[in-house]
N, C-alpha and C positions, 0 to 999 in steps of 0.2 A: 541530588539525584542526577546521575549521568544518563543522557539519552544518546542513542547510538544508531548507526546505520548498519543493516545486515550485509555481510559479504557472502555471496552465494558460492558455495563449493559445488563440485560435481554431484556429491551426495545429496545436498540440499535441493538442488535443481531437480534431480530425479524424484525426490520425495514429494516436492510440492506439486509436481505435475500429475501425481496420482491422486486425484481429488474425486469425491463423490459428486455425481451429477444429479440435479433435480429437474423435474419436468413441470412442477407446479410452483408458482410464487407463494402459495400458502403452506408449503412444506415446512415442517418443524426443523429449526436449527438447534444446535447444541452449544449453549454458551459456556458450559463447563469444560475445561480441558481434561482429557482422559490420559494424557501422557505426563510423565514426571517433569519437573522444572528443568528447563534446558541448561546445558553448560554454557558458560560465558565464552564468547569468542571475540578476541581483539584483533582488529585489522585496520590498516591505514589505507585511506582512499588515495591511491598513488597519484601523485602529480597534481592534486587539486589544491593543495595548500590548506585543506580543511584539517581540523584536529582529529586525533585518533578517537574512534568510538568503540564502546563496548556494546556488542549486540547480544542480547539475551533472546534469541529467536529459536523456536523449536524446529526440529528437523521435519516434523510432520504437521499438516494442517488438518484438524478434525472437524472443520465446519463445512456445511453443505454449500455447494456453489451452483451458479447458473451460468449458462453459456452465452446468454444475450439478454438485453432488456426486452420488455414486452412489446408486441406490435403496436406501433403508433405512440409508444410511451415517450413523454417529454423527458429529456435528460438534461440536467443542468450541471453546474460545477460548484463545489463548495467554495465559498468566498466570492462568488460572482457579484458584481455591482459594488465592490468595495475598493476604492482607489488606494487605500492604505494597505491592502493585501494583494495588490497587483491583479485585481479583478478575477481572482481564482486560479491564476496560472503561476507556475514556477518555471522561469526561463533559465536554462543552464545547459552548457555543452551543446548548444545549437538545437536543443529540443524544448518542448513545452510540456510540462507534467501537470496533471490535475487529478483531483478525486471527483469522478463523475458519479452523479446520483440520480436515480429515476424519481419521477414525480408521482407515478401511479402506485408503485410499491417502494418502500424506503430501502432500496438496495444500492450498493456502491461498488465502483470498480476503479482501478488505476487506468488512466488513459494518457498515452504518450503521443504527441504530435511531432512530425518531422522525423519519425522513426526510421532507422536504417537497418539493413540486414544484420542479425546478431543481437540487436537491442532486446532487452527484456523489460517487462513491466509487471507489477504485482501490487497487492495490498498487504500491509502489516496489520494484524488484528491483536488487540490487547483487551483483557478484562481486569487488569489491575492498574489502570491509569498510567500505562506506559512503562511500568517497571520491566515487564517482559512482553515480547511480541511473538506472534506466529506469522511466518511468511506464507502467504496464501495466494493461489490462483495465478502463478507465474505463466506468462505467455511470451514466446520468443518470435521475433520477426524473421521470416524466411525470405525466399525469392518470390514475394507476392507484390502485386500492384497496390499502390496506395501507401500513405505515409502515416496513418493513424493506427496505433496498436492499443488494444483494450484488453485488460486482464479479465479473468473470470470474475463473476459478480457475486457478492455476498450480502445477506441481509444486514442492514445497518442497525435498525431497531424494529421491534415488533412486540406483540404480547409475550412471546417466548424468549426474545432476545433483548436484554437490557444491559446497560453499563458497558456498551461496546465502543471502543475507541478504534478508529481506522485512519491509516495514512497511505497515500500513494507513493510507491517507490519504483526506481528504475535502475538498470545497469546499462550504461552506454559506453562502449569501448571498455576501458579499464576503470571507469568511474561508477561507483555505486552511490546513489543519493535518493533523498525523499523530498516530497513537496514540503516547502516551508511556509505553507498557508494553512490556517486553521483557527479554531476558537479555544484550544487548550494549549498552553505553552509550557515548556520546560527549559530553563536556562542552563546551559552547559558552558561554564567559564573555563575554556582551555585556549590559551593564546589571547583570544579576545572574547568579548561577551557574545557568544553564539547561541541562537535560539532555534529550537525546532518546534513545529506545531503539528497537532493532529485534531481530528474531528470526532465529536460524539453527539448523538442526537438525543441522548437520555436526559 
């Protein structure tokens, strides 16, 4: 099984920004996809030396999103406290990428530190163990103060949402990449033995 990184086109960016907003953490999410299986897109991460990835990412995200974590909510990062997994951070291209997760409600977001103008961060969501992904909650850094960029937030698991796999991804300059920290791995042997990780709480 090949695992891939999505390359954002203008159409994809436009579509993932049109997301439904929720005002209550208890709102029902929809784990089933309502769109047909996405076409496969092949793209090279220019200048990174990484192998070519096949991205099966839908052009639309059908899952409910949240704009922020709850007031006073403790937010941690998946993989924190593990020396073998870089303590929950993926360091690349002068940035730090993590999958941030709330402690009050099990909701997660992509978070990029040392973000620069034009950087994007989002989460990929899968319900078939990483065979296909939806690109969800993309946020782009503009001329704003601060260097931490957080995507929109999605339920990771709940009574209504099960078997959800999530990973944090970013586009920095011409490089598109995802966090390589998690508890589920898929080995993609292209050039060398390259591994991608993602998280599930199910």
